[in-house]
DRENMAR-702684 format. One record per residue (C-alpha): residue number from 1; x, y, z. Coordinates in steps of 0.5 Angstrom, whole numbers, plus 2048, in hexadecimal, padded with zeros to 3 digits. Each point is the difference from the previous one (the first is absolute). Example, Ala and Ser with C-alpha at 12.3 -4.5 7.8 and 13.67 -1.06 7.14 Angstrom:
// DRENMAR-702684
+-----+-----+-----+-----+
|   k |   X |   Y |   Z |
+-----+-----+-----+-----+
|   1 | 819 | 7F7 | 810 |
|   2 | 802 | 807 | 7FE |
+-----+-----+-----+-----+
***
This chain:
// DRENMAR-702684
+-----+-----+-----+-----+
|   k |   X |   Y |   Z |
+-----+-----+-----+-----+
|   1 | 7FF | 7E0 | 7CA |
|   2 | 801 | 805 | 7FC |
|   3 | 804 | 807 | 801 |
|   4 | 7FC | 805 | 804 |
|   5 | 7FD | 805 | 7FC |
|   6 | 801 | 806 | 804 |
|   7 | 7FF | 808 | 7FF |
|   8 | 804 | 805 | 7FF |
|   9 | 805 | 801 | 806 |
|  10 | 800 | 802 | 806 |
|  11 | 7FD | 7FA | 803 |
|  12 | 803 | 7FC | 805 |
|  13 | 802 | 7F8 | 800 |
|  14 | 800 | 7FC | 806 |
|  15 | 806 | 7FA | 7FF |
|  16 | 7FF | 7FA | 805 |
|  17 | 806 | 7FC | 7FF |
|  18 | 7FF | 7F9 | 804 |
|  19 | 803 | 7F9 | 802 |
|  20 | 7FB | 7FB | 801 |
|  21 | 800 | 7FA | 805 |
|  22 | 7FF | 7F9 | 7FE |
|  23 | 7F9 | 801 | 803 |
|  24 | 7FB | 801 | 7FA |
|  25 | 7F9 | 7FE | 803 |
|  26 | 7FB | 806 | 7FE |
|  27 | 806 | 804 | 7FD |
|  28 | 7FD | 800 | 7F9 |
|  29 | 7F9 | 801 | 802 |
|  30 | 802 | 806 | 804 |
|  31 | 804 | 803 | 7FB |
|  32 | 7FA | 800 | 7FB |
|  33 | 7FC | 803 | 805 |
|  34 | 804 | 805 | 801 |
|  35 | 801 | 802 | 7F9 |
|  36 | 7F9 | 800 | 7FF |
|  37 | 7FF | 804 | 806 |
|  38 | 806 | 805 | 7FE |
|  39 | 7FC | 801 | 7F9 |
|  40 | 7FA | 803 | 804 |
|  41 | 804 | 805 | 804 |
|  42 | 7FF | 807 | 7FF |
|  43 | 807 | 802 | 7FC |
|  44 | 802 | 7FA | 7FE |
|  45 | 803 | 800 | 7F9 |
|  46 | 803 | 7F9 | 7FF |
|  47 | 805 | 7FB | 802 |
|  48 | 806 | 7FC | 7FD |
|  49 | 803 | 7FA | 804 |
|  50 | 805 | 7FA | 7FF |
|  51 | 802 | 7FA | 804 |
|  52 | 807 | 7FC | 800 |
|  53 | 804 | 800 | 806 |
|  54 | 7FE | 807 | 802 |
|  55 | 7F9 | 802 | 7FE |
|  56 | 7FF | 807 | 7FE |
|  57 | 7F9 | 804 | 800 |
|  58 | 800 | 807 | 7FD |
|  59 | 7F9 | 803 | 801 |
|  60 | 7FE | 807 | 7FE |
|  61 | 7FC | 806 | 803 |
|  62 | 7FE | 807 | 7FF |
|  63 | 802 | 802 | 807 |
|  64 | 803 | 7FF | 807 |
|  65 | 7F9 | 800 | 803 |
|  66 | 7FE | 7FB | 7FB |
|  67 | 806 | 7FB | 802 |
|  68 | 7FF | 802 | 808 |
|  69 | 7F8 | 7FE | 7FF |
|  70 | 802 | 7F9 | 7FD |
|  71 | 805 | 7FF | 805 |
|  72 | 7FA | 801 | 805 |
|  73 | 7FB | 7FC | 7FC |
|  74 | 7FD | 7FA | 805 |
|  75 | 801 | 7FA | 7FB |
|  76 | 807 | 803 | 7FF |
|  77 | 802 | 800 | 807 |
|  78 | 7FE | 7F9 | 801 |
|  79 | 804 | 7FE | 7FA |
|  80 | 806 | 804 | 803 |
|  81 | 800 | 7FC | 806 |
|  82 | 7FF | 7F9 | 7FD |
|  83 | 806 | 802 | 7FC |
|  84 | 805 | 802 | 806 |
|  85 | 7FD | 7FA | 803 |
|  86 | 800 | 7FB | 7FB |
|  87 | 802 | 802 | 7F9 |
|  88 | 806 | 804 | 800 |
|  89 | 807 | 7FF | 802 |
|  90 | 802 | 807 | 7FF |
|  91 | 7FD | 806 | 7FC |
|  92 | 801 | 807 | 7FF |
|  93 | 7FB | 806 | 7FD |
|  94 | 803 | 806 | 7FD |
|  95 | 7FB | 806 | 7FE |
|  96 | 803 | 804 | 7FA |
|  97 | 7FD | 806 | 7FC |
|  98 | 801 | 7FF | 7F9 |
|  99 | 802 | 806 | 7FC |
| 100 | 801 | 7FD | 7F9 |
| 101 | 7FE | 7FA | 7FC |
| 102 | 801 | 7FE | 7F9 |
| 103 | 7FF | 7FA | 7FC |
| 104 | 801 | 7FB | 7FA |
| 105 | 7FB | 7FB | 7FD |
| 106 | 803 | 7FC | 7FA |
| 107 | 7FA | 7FF | 7FB |
| 108 | 801 | 7F9 | 7FC |
| 109 | 7FD | 7FF | 7FA |
+-----+-----+-----+-----+
***
């Protein structure tokens, strides 16, 4: 997954940090479905994720209202419930306003 292309700040980031349980049944399918659903949400700007012992997913949004709407999405509510019941030993969600960003891209010849 590439680095998300985001607009000029300000915008918002939702940082979801998690530790998984050993239960894997259905997780990959739900994660793919949630990514597809999030991409269709008004205000969605992009996403980045990584998983080792601790998983980190950062999604980017144009407003706090867009984030709140995604949290209440019917499919997302089901995924949240299953996550608490089956897939996550623990998680933390942080919502931040991005005030500044900068980037570097190396161009190899």
